[in-house]
Structure formats: structure tokens, C-alpha cells
C-alpha positions in Angstrom: -32.0 -44.0 -17.0 -29.5 -41.2 -16.1 -29.2 -40.7 -12.4 -27.6 -37.8 -10.5 -26.9 -37.1 -6.9 -27.6 -33.6 -5.6 -26.2 -32.4 -2.2 -27.7 -29.0 -1.3 -26.3 -27.3 1.8 -28.7 -25.1 3.8 -27.6 -22.6 6.4 -29.6 -24.1 9.2 -28.4 -26.8 11.5 -30.2 -26.2 14.8 -33.9 -26.2 14.3 -35.0 -29.7 13.4 -38.5 -28.7 12.5 -37.3 -26.0 10.1 -35.0 -28.5 8.5 -37.8 -30.9 8.0 -40.0 -28.2 6.4 -37.1 -27.6 3.9 -36.7 -31.3 3.1 -40.3 -32.3 3.1 -41.2 -31.0 -0.5 -38.5 -33.2 -2.0 -39.9 -36.3 -0.3 -43.0 -35.9 -2.4 -41.4 -35.9 -5.8 -41.8 -39.1 -7.8 -38.5 -40.5 -9.0 -36.5 -38.7 -6.3 -35.2 -40.3 -3.1 -33.9 -38.4 -0.1 -30.9 -40.5 1.0 -29.6 -38.6 4.0 -30.0 -35.5 6.1 -27.0 -34.4 8.2 -27.1 -31.4 10.5 -24.5 -29.7 12.7 -25.5 -27.1 15.3 -22.1 -25.5 15.6 -21.7 -25.2 11.9 -25.4 -24.2 11.8 -25.7 -26.1 8.5 -27.4 -29.1 7.1 -26.4 -31.3 4.2 -29.1 -33.2 2.3 -28.3 -36.0 -0.2 -30.8 -36.8 -2.9 -30.7 -39.1 -5.9 -32.9 -39.2 -9.0 -33.3 -38.6 -12.7 -32.5 -35.1 -14.0 -35.8 -33.2 -14.3 -37.6 -34.7 -11.2 -34.4 -34.1 -9.2 -34.2 -30.5 -10.4 -37.8 -29.9 -9.4 -37.3 -31.4 -6.0 -34.2 -29.2 -5.3 -36.0 -26.1 -6.5 -38.9 -26.8 -4.1 -36.4 -27.1 -1.2 -34.7 -23.9 -2.2 -38.0 -22.1 -2.3 -38.8 -23.1 1.3 -35.3 -22.3 2.6 -35.6 -18.9 1.0 -38.8 -18.3 3.1 -37.5 -20.0 6.3 -33.9 -18.7 6.7 -32.8 -15.1 7.3 -29.1 -14.6 7.0 -29.2 -11.3 8.8 -29.7 -13.2 12.0 -28.2 -16.6 11.1 -24.7 -17.3 12.6 -22.5 -20.4 12.6 -19.0 -21.7 12.3 -19.3 -22.6 8.6 -18.8 -20.0 5.9 -22.0 -19.1 4.0 -23.4 -16.6 1.6 -26.9 -18.0 1.0 -29.8 -19.6 2.8 -29.3 -22.3 0.3 -25.6 -21.9 0.2 -24.4 -24.4 -2.4 -26.1 -26.9 -4.7 -23.8 -29.4 -6.5 -25.0 -32.0 -9.0 -23.0 -35.2 -9.2 -23.3 -37.5 -12.3 -23.8 -41.2 -11.5 -23.6 -44.3 -13.7 -24.2 -43.4 -17.4 -24.7 -39.7 -16.6 -21.9 -37.4 -17.6 -20.5 -34.2 -16.3 -21.9 -32.1 -19.2 -25.3 -33.5 -18.2 -24.8 -32.3 -14.7 -23.7 -28.9 -15.9 -26.9 -28.5 -17.9 -29.0 -29.4 -14.8 -27.0 -26.8 -12.8 -27.7 -24.2 -15.5 -31.4 -24.9 -15.6 -31.8 -24.8 -11.9 -29.8 -21.5 -11.8 -32.0 -19.9 -14.4 -35.2 -20.9 -12.5 -33.9 -19.7 -9.1 -32.7 -16.3 -10.6 -36.0 -15.7 -12.3 -38.6 -17.0 -9.9 -36.9 -16.4 -6.5 -34.8 -13.4 -7.5 -31.6 -14.8 -5.9 -28.3 -14.1 -7.6 -26.6 -17.2 -8.9 -23.0 -18.1 -9.1 -21.8 -21.2 -11.0 -18.8 -23.1 -9.7 -16.7 -26.2 -10.2 -17.3 -27.8 -13.6 -20.3 -25.4 -14.2 -18.1 -22.3 -13.6 -18.4 -19.6 -16.3 -15.2 -17.9 -15.1 -12.0 -19.9 -14.4 -11.5 -18.5 -11.0 -15.0 -19.6 -9.9 -14.1 -23.3 -10.2 -13.0 -22.8 -6.6 -16.1 -22.4 -4.3 -14.0 -20.6 -1.7 -13.4 -17.8 -4.2 -17.1 -17.6 -5.0 -18.0 -17.4 -1.3 -15.2 -15.0 -0.2 -16.5 -12.5 2.3 -19.6 -14.5 3.0 -23.1 -13.0 3.0 -22.1 -9.7 4.7 -19.0 -9.1 2.6 -20.5 -10.0 -0.7 -23.5 -7.8 0.0 -21.2 -4.8 0.1 -19.4 -5.4 -3.2 -21.9 -7.4 -5.5 -23.2 -4.2 -7.1 -19.9 -2.3 -7.5 -17.2 -4.9 -8.2 -17.5 -6.5 -11.7 -15.4 -9.4 -10.5 -18.1 -10.2 -7.9 -21.1 -9.9 -10.2 -23.3 -13.0 -10.3 -23.6 -15.2 -13.4 -27.4 -14.9 -13.4 -29.7 -12.5 -11.8 -29.4 -8.9 -10.6 -26.2 -7.7 -9.0 -27.8 -7.4 -5.6 -28.2 -9.9 -2.8 -31.6 -11.3 -1.8 -32.4 -9.3 1.4 -32.7 -12.4 3.5 -31.6 -15.4 1.4 -28.3 -13.9 0.0 -26.9 -15.6 -3.0 -26.5 -19.2 -4.1 -23.6 -21.2 -5.7 -24.7 -24.0 -8.1 -22.3 -26.4 -9.6 -21.4 -29.8 -11.0 -18.6 -32.0 -9.6 -17.5 -35.5 -9.1 -18.3 -37.4 -5.9 -17.0 -35.4 -2.9 -16.3 -36.8 0.6 -17.0 -34.4 3.5 -14.7 -35.6 6.3 -14.0 -34.1 9.7 -11.3 -34.9 12.3 -11.8 -33.9 15.9 -8.6 -33.0 17.8 -7.8 -33.7 21.4 -7.9 -30.0 22.2 -10.4 -27.1 22.1 -7.7 -24.8 20.7 -9.1 -23.7 17.3 -5.7 -22.1 16.5 -4.2 -25.6 16.3 -7.0 -26.8 14.1 -6.5 -23.9 11.7 -2.7 -24.5 11.5 -3.3 -28.2 10.8 -5.9 -27.3 8.1 -3.5 -24.9 6.4 -0.8 -27.6 6.3 -3.0 -30.3 4.7 -5.1 -28.3 2.2 -4.1 -28.2 -1.4 -4.1 -24.4 -1.9 -1.3 -24.0 0.7 0.9 -26.8 -0.6 -0.7 -29.7 1.2 -2.5 -32.7 -0.2 -4.0 -32.5 -3.7 -7.8 -32.4 -4.0 -8.2 -31.5 -0.3 -9.9 -28.4 1.1 -9.7 -27.8 4.8 -10.7 -25.3 7.5 -10.3 -25.3 11.3 -13.4 -24.8 13.5 -14.2 -24.6 17.2 -17.0 -27.1 18.1 -18.3 -25.7 21.4 -20.8 -28.4 22.1 -18.0 -30.9 22.2 -15.3 -28.6 23.6 -13.1 -29.7 20.7 -11.3 -28.1 17.7 -12.2 -29.7 14.4 -10.3 -30.0 11.1 -13.1 -30.0 8.5 -12.1 -31.3 5.1 -13.6 -31.8 1.6 -11.9 -34.5 -0.4 -12.8 -33.4 -3.9 -11.3 -36.6 -5.5 -10.8 -39.5 -3.1 -9.0 -41.4 -5.7 -6.2 -38.8 -5.7 -6.2 -38.3 -1.9 -8.0 -41.1 -0.1 -9.6 -40.7 3.3 -6.8 -42.6 5.2 -4.1 -40.4 3.7 -6.0 -37.2 4.7 -6.4 -38.6 8.3 -2.7 -39.5 8.6 -1.7 -36.1 7.4 -3.9 -34.5 10.0 -2.5 -36.8 12.7 1.1 -36.0 11.8 0.5 -32.2 11.8 -1.4 -32.3 15.0 1.4 -34.2 16.7 3.7 -31.2 16.1 1.6 -29.3 18.7 1.3 -32.2 21.1 -2.3 -33.0 20.0 -3.9 -36.2 18.7 -7.0 -37.1 16.7 -9.8 -38.1 19.0 -12.4 -39.1 16.5 -13.3 -38.5 12.9 -16.7 -38.4 11.0 -18.2 -38.6 7.6 -20.8 -36.0 6.7 -23.3 -37.2 4.2 -22.6 -40.2 2.0 -19.4 -41.9 1.0 -18.6 -44.4 -1.8 -17.9 -47.9 -0.5 -14.7 -48.1 -2.4 -13.3 -45.2 -0.4 -13.9 -47.2 2.8 -12.4 -50.3 1.3 -9.3 -48.2 0.4 -9.0 -47.3 4.1 -9.5 -50.8 5.2 -6.8 -52.2 2.9 -4.4 -49.5 4.1 -4.9 -50.1 7.8 -5.2 -53.9 7.6 -2.2 -54.0 5.2 -4.1 -56.0 2.6 -1.6 -55.5 -0.2 -3.2 -58.0 -2.6 -6.9 -58.0 -1.5 -9.6 -59.0 -4.0 -12.7 -57.0 -3.3 -14.7 -59.6 -5.0 -14.2 -61.6 -1.8 -16.4 -59.2 0.2 -19.5 -61.1 1.3 -22.0 -58.5 0.5 -20.6 -58.0 -3.0 -20.8 -61.8 -3.6 -24.4 -61.7 -2.4 -25.2 -58.8 -4.8 -23.6 -60.7 -7.7 -25.9 -63.7 -7.0 -28.9 -61.4 -6.7 -28.0 -59.7 -10.0 -27.9 -63.1 -11.7 -31.6 -63.5 -11.3 -34.2 -62.7 -14.0 -33.0 -59.8 -16.2 -29.4 -60.3 -15.0 -28.6 -63.8 -16.5 -25.0 -65.1 -16.2 -23.0 -65.6 -19.4 -22.7 -69.3 -18.7 -26.5 -69.6 -18.4 -27.1 -67.6 -21.5 -24.6 -69.6 -23.5 -26.3 -72.8 -22.4 -29.7 -71.5 -23.6 -28.1 -70.3 -26.8 -26.8 -73.8 -27.5 -30.1 -75.5 -26.9 -32.4 -76.6 -29.7 -34.9 -73.7 -29.1 -35.9 -70.8 -31.4 -34.8 -68.2 -28.8 -32.4 -66.8 -27.9 -30.9 -66.7 -31.3 -28.5 -64.6 -33.4 -30.1 -61.3 -32.6 -29.9 -61.8 -28.9 -26.3 -63.0 -29.3 -25.4 -59.8 -31.2 -26.8 -57.7 -28.4 -24.7 -59.6 -25.8 -21.6 -59.4 -27.9 -22.1 -55.6 -28.2 -22.5 -55.4 -24.5 -19.2 -57.2 -24.0 -17.6 -54.8 -26.5 -18.9 -51.8 -24.5 -17.7 -53.3 -21.2 -14.2 -53.9 -22.6 -14.1 -50.3 -23.9 -15.2 -49.0 -20.4 -12.3 -51.0 -18.9 -9.8 -49.5 -21.3 -11.0 -45.9 -20.5 -11.1 -46.7 -16.7 -7.3 -47.2 -16.9 -6.7 -44.4 -19.5 -8.6 -41.5 -17.8 -6.4 -39.5 -15.4 -8.3 -39.3 -12.2 -6.5 -36.1 -11.2 -7.4 -34.4 -14.5 -10.1 -36.4 -16.2 -10.5 -35.3 -19.9 -14.1 -34.5 -20.4 -14.4 -36.1 -23.9 -12.9 -39.4 -22.6 -15.3 -39.3 -19.6 -18.2 -38.7 -22.1 -17.2 -41.7 -24.2 -17.0 -43.8 -21.1 -20.5 -42.8 -20.0 -21.8 -43.6 -23.5 -20.3 -47.0 -23.4 -21.9 -47.7 -20.0 -25.3 -46.6 -21.2 -24.7 -48.7 -24.4 -23.8 -51.8 -22.4 -27.1 -51.6 -20.5 -29.1 -50.9 -23.6 -27.5 -53.8 -25.5 -28.5 -56.3 -22.8 -32.1 -54.9 -23.0 -32.0 -55.4 -26.8 -30.9 -59.0 -26.4 -34.0 -59.6 -24.3 -36.2 -57.6 -26.7 -34.9 -59.6 -29.7 -36.2 -62.9 -28.2 -39.5 -61.2 -27.3 -39.9 -59.8 -30.8 -39.3 -63.2 -32.3 -41.9 -64.8 -30.0 -44.3 -62.0 -31.1 -43.7 -62.9 -34.8 -44.4 -66.6 -34.1 -47.7 -65.8 -32.3 -48.9 -63.3 -35.0 -48.0 -65.7 -37.8 -50.1 -68.5 -36.1 -53.0 -66.0 -35.6 -52.9 -65.0 -39.3 -52.9 -68.7 -40.3 -55.8 -69.5 -38.0 -57.8 -66.5 -39.3 -57.1 -66.1 -43.0 -58.5 -62.9 -44.5 -58.6 -61.2 -41.0 -57.2 -57.7 -41.6 -56.5 -57.2 -37.9 -54.4 -60.4 -37.8 -52.5 -59.3 -40.9 -51.8 -55.9 -39.4 -50.6 -57.5 -36.2 -48.2 -59.8 -38.1 -46.8 -56.8 -40.1 -46.2 -54.9 -36.8 -44.5 -57.9 -35.2 -42.2 -58.4 -38.2 -41.3 -54.7 -38.4 -40.5 -54.8 -34.6 -38.3 -57.9 -35.1 -36.4 -55.9 -37.7 -36.1 -52.7 -35.7 -34.6 -54.4 -32.6 -31.4 -55.7 -34.3 -31.3 -52.6 -36.4 -30.9 -50.5 -33.2 -28.3 -53.0 -32.0 -26.3 -52.4 -35.2 -26.8 -48.6 -35.1 -25.6 -48.3 -31.5 -22.7 -50.7 -32.1 -21.4 -48.7 -35.1 -21.7 -45.4 -33.3 -19.9 -46.6 -30.1 -17.2 -48.3 -32.2 -16.6 -45.0 -34.0 -16.4 -43.1 -30.8 -14.1 -45.5 -29.2 -11.8 -45.7 -32.2 -11.7 -41.8 -32.4 -9.9 -41.7 -29.0 -7.7 -44.8 -29.6 -4.4 -42.8 -29.6 -5.2 -41.4 -26.1 -5.7 -44.7 -24.4 -2.9 -46.6 -22.6 -0.6 -48.5 -24.9 -0.6 -51.5 -22.6 -4.3 -51.9 -23.3 -4.1 -51.8 -27.1 -5.1 -55.5 -27.4 -8.2 -54.9 -25.3 -9.2 -52.0 -27.4 -8.7 -54.0 -30.6 -10.8 -56.8 -29.1 -13.6 -54.3 -28.2 -13.7 -52.9 -31.8 -13.7 -56.4 -33.3 -16.6 -57.4 -31.0 -18.5 -54.3 -32.1 -18.0 -55.3 -35.8 -19.1 -58.9 -35.1 -22.2 -57.6 -33.3 -23.0 -55.2 -36.2 -22.7 -57.9 -38.8 -24.8 -60.4 -36.9 -27.5 -57.8 -36.1 -27.7 -56.8 -39.7 -28.1 -60.4 -40.8 -31.1 -60.6 -38.5 -32.5 -57.4 -40.0 -32.2 -58.9 -43.5 -34.2 -62.0 -42.6 -37.1 -60.0 -41.3 -37.0 -57.6 -44.3 -37.7 -60.6 -46.5 -40.8 -61.3 -44.6 -41.9 -57.7 -44.7 -41.4 -57.5 -48.4 -43.4 -60.7 -48.9 -46.2 -59.1 -46.9 -46.2 -56.2 -49.4 -44.5 -53.7 -47.2 -42.0 -51.1 -48.4 -38.5 -51.8 -47.0 -36.5 -49.0 -48.7 -35.8 -47.0 -45.5 -34.6 -50.2 -43.8 -32.4 -51.1 -46.8 -30.7 -47.7 -46.9 -29.8 -47.8 -43.2 -28.5 -51.3 -43.5 -26.3 -50.2 -46.4 -25.0 -47.3 -44.3 -24.2 -49.5 -41.3 -22.8 -52.5 -43.1 -19.1 -52.9 -42.4 -16.7 -52.3 -45.3 -15.3 -55.6 -46.7 
């Protein structure tokens, strides 16, 4: 399963009924969950967080955009937050085994559909940008709805990536992108003076020499009689939340102003909050494995389907037919994948992550999960062979029993063959980027590759055992043998 988060921003933050009409279509899409809906009246903007698999998520977001196009008229909409569209911005965020190229493809598919079916001009930004300058959303949105409307048809630099070079009369234009996890974080100052907030924002944002991976603007929040520094932390591993807050606090003090309160808009990774907790509590050598809820989750994940290594090893040692060598090969391959993930976790520069390294890391994550499934499937396939063999013995001459036996044996050969195939592929991909991993982790990488080789050899041995039974049953095994020969490690 490849999951993505999508965080569409709509230019409506005051009418709760209208917002619900926009969000409602997404709630009815199977495989998609609406995690959060945040709205702000002064910004006149709402931020919706959804998670799901690619195609269902794309469909859910399109349904929301279609309703927003009908519901929001930018000719009359006003708010503190910059905007150029009724649906202003739609970023896709890869999660788990999903990759940034996967997210870019989703952005492109959604853009094509919106341009064609809703006749809204589309701009791609961040990792989906088609022009280097459009990686920055602020460049794409410069001039907002009114300014872009004047130049979209005459200035080639402002032409959309998809659709006609004219604004939708009421819904404007839309920016669609792919990016890592972003934290929307606001700090309220102890003053209503928006000029102070704007000076502080300029001092802390990256483009004016402030903190890296920080975008910031100053706003007046009338309903609270306070000025706000509104920030987007585009990579919290580079500039964490607590560092952004302390920078705002220091700059505000220059004007005799403090920070009254801060807020998170939308969702935030738990590790970002743990970073802040460690900083303010001065926990210099804190083990996050000591967090109660994480301990509880680890116990829950040790239930059926998430067996501990100690438990698996004990079952493997027992005098029982399963689990056996095929299941062990799957688990070893999963360990190899995990070790490769660790090497890349330390080798990928969080400030400038190399796309190919990130892709290999995602493939290892996906492989780790699949190898554990294959370990379970191996035991199940062996049990199926035993049952079908007994049925064939009990009903000699029964063609259906013979066919069931052949199917079971073929399945018992295909499972370890997939283990070997995936292990060889991932080992090759990991080895291909060996020179770009951290030297201090060389032994870990060597161990991962050795485990992949062991998993491959063990899995192929299990294939061979089952091929003997297939051949004895009068089945052709040439296709199996050719692939085994291709995958077998060189002596």
C-alpha cells in the first residue's frame, strides 16, 4: 500500500456550512480519510488534511475542488492570507513507502483533470515544478488573483503549465505540487501592530537571510487584536519548531514585544513535538523508546501479523514443519532491507535529499513489508501443499484433487521465487549507491548485502525442492529453472 497525505487549501474560512459542503464529497470516498479541517476567519482560509492511496485520494481531492469552484467567488472573497484560487494550493506528500516521484505523478494527473474538466489554469510548484523559479509557491502566487488576472494572458513568464492563459472568472488559478511534510506554525505577538509582525517575519524567513526552510509573513488578526507571524516550516529537520519560535521571540524583543501564544495549523509529525520537548526540557540523551505510548504501540504491533523476532526464532527452532527455510529467507530479507533503510536514513542529506537515494530508501521500506508478508505466505503455501497431498492420496484418480495439488505446489515455488527476485533487485539497487553512503556505515551496508545474498540462496533452495515435486507431477518447469539460474548468486 502506498499512502499519501494531501493538504488542499481553500479560500474560505468563515462560512462553516460552505466549508462542510466542500469537504463532504471527500468523506464518501472509500480508502480516503479526512484527518483534519482547520479554518481561520481573518485569513479567510481553511486547510484540509486527507490521507489515502493514490487514485482514491486524487478522486476525493478533485471532488472537493469541483465544489469549491462552484461555491467560492474570488471577486468578492477577501482575507489576510494571499490567494490566487478558490482552491488555492494542493500539495501531495508521500508517506511510508511512497516516493516523491509518485507524488509528482499524482499532482500531474490531478492538474490535467482540473485543467480539462474545470477549465482552471494550473501551476505546478515545489517538487512538481516545471520551471525552476516555480519551486517557490510565493513566486507562483505573486500578485494574487487580481494581479495574476492582469498578466496571465500577456506575460509568458506567468503563463500556466496546463490550461488556457486566462483565469477562471470566479475560481482563479490553482497551484498543485508535491513536497515533504510541512508544518504550518503561527506565533501571536503581544501587540496588534502588524508592522512589528512583518519585520519579525522578514528577519526569520529564509529568502531574506533568516532560518533555512522557513517561510514567514506578518498578519493582523483583528478578532484577537493581535499581530501574527505565520510560518511554514518546509523541513522541520532543518529548522525545528522550537528554533523557529525562539527566533521569533528574539526578534520581537527588539521592539519590546513578546510571544503570547503559538499554534499549529493542520497536522504535525510527533517527532517534531518530541524535538521541542527535548530542547525545552534539556533532555540531552533522551531515548524516545521510553515514551509510554510508543511502548504500548510496540506491544500492539507484536500481535498476530507482527510477531517478535524472539517468538519467530522459537517457532523456527521447534520440531514443526512450519515456519521453515522459506519463511526464514523472507525474514532475513526483511532485516537486510531494514539495515539498508538505516544506512540511507543517515546518508540522505535532509536539507537537500537526493531523489534517487530517497527512491531507493522507499523501495527498501516497501520491500521490508513485502518480505514479512512472504514469510507468512511461505508457511501458508506449505500447509496448502500438505492438505492437497493428503486429498490426492485419499481420492486417487480424482482429477480435481490432482489439479489442486499442482496449484499448491506451484504456489509453494512461486512464493520463495518472489523472495529471491526482490532480494536480488534490492541488493543491486543498494549496491549501486554504495559510494554515496556514509563511510562510517560501511559495515552495516556490507551486512545488509550479505543478508540479501543469504536470503536469495535460501529462497532458491526452497524453490528447487518444490520444482522436483512439480516435475514428478508431469509439469513443465523450464520457466522456473531459467529464472532460478538468472537469480542464483555467482560462486
